[in-house]
C-alpha positions, -999 to +999 in steps of 0.1 A: +233+040-727+209+012-717+228+009-688+227+048-680+191+043-687+180+016-665+201+033-634+184+066-638+148+048-641+157+031-610+171+064-593+138+078-601+113+051-593+132+050-558+134+087-551+095+088-560+092+059-532+106+083-507+092+111-514+057+094-509+065+078-474+068+046-489+105+038-473+113+052-441+126+087-445+163+094-425+161+127-404+181+140-374+162+129-341+157+165-332+136+170-364+100+189-353+085+163-375+093+137-349+082+159-320+046+147-314+055+112-317+088+114-297+062+124-269+040+099-276+066+073-267+074+088-231+038+075-224+062+036-219+080+031-190+108+021-208+136+024-184+112-003-160+113-029-185+149-029-194+148-009-228+171+022-233+162+056-231+158+072-260+188+089-281+183+128-280+211+130-309+221+115-340+200+097-365+165+083-369+139+071-403+105+074-399+085+052-418+050+076-423+033+056-452+001+047-435-008+012-447-048+003-452-053-023-428-019-019-408-010-024-374+003+009-369+004+038-385+039+053-383+077+040-369+109+051-358+136+029-366+167+036-345+197+023-351+228+028-333+245+008-302+213-011-303+186-016-328+147+000-317+118+007-334+088+022-321+055+024-335+022+043-331-012+047-336-031+071-351-056+087-327-080+120-329-060+139-305-025+124-321-003+095-318-003+070-294+025+050-281+016+008-292+050-007-299+085-009-291+115-036-297+151-035-285+178-050-302+209-058-281+244-076-298+267-097-278+303-104-284+301-139-291+294-151-325+273-186-331+258-198-362+228-208-374+218-222-412+209-185-418+252-179-414+271-167-385+256-133-361+266-120-333+239-134-301+221-112-295+189-104-266+157-087-281+135-069-256+097-064-273+067-049-258+034-040-276+000-034-269-015-036-298-005-063-327+029-049-346+054-078-344+033-102-330+044-109-294+024-111-262+004-081-257+007-060-226+039-082-215+074-081-214+092-105-244+123-113-241+141-135-268+177-148-267+201-158-303+232-172-293+247-203-275+251-191-240+237-219-221+221-194-198+197-180-221+192-208-244+158-221-258+135-233-253+140-211-219+118-177-217+146-151-202+135-130-179+142-094-168+162-102-136+186-131-156+193-108-187+200-074-165+235-088-158+243-100-192+236-069-208+257-056-183+283-079-189+280-070-227+282-030-218+249-019-216 
């Protein structure tokens, strides 16, 4: 009986967290509540910087809880062929795009102190501090053992484009 009671309390707490916006809400990409954010996201020329187009179908998670002193007011989380986050700041006219990050997974595994992972390339562009990357420029990082991209090298877009094609992107 105690276990059932604890489970019920945990379920109620999770429901309350979700309903007040503390946890990202799962919804369809075509949900009308996302229209303003997706319109604001069109400000960024993602193809120029190596990002893929924003998915037009499937699910997305909306993080809508504005944190006091936070770096953004809304964030979209896309999970599919790639993982992507897009952050926005509230303005008097609506929302302004301020950050995008997309992670591409490669086919090879590598081992780190944290375990075994697929190699990956991460693209980040932000106009305001969100993930603490250099602002107003493309930031590219690679995790894995590929000597063409290995640390401390800072890969360029010209260097990663053929690798992303090799990976099927």
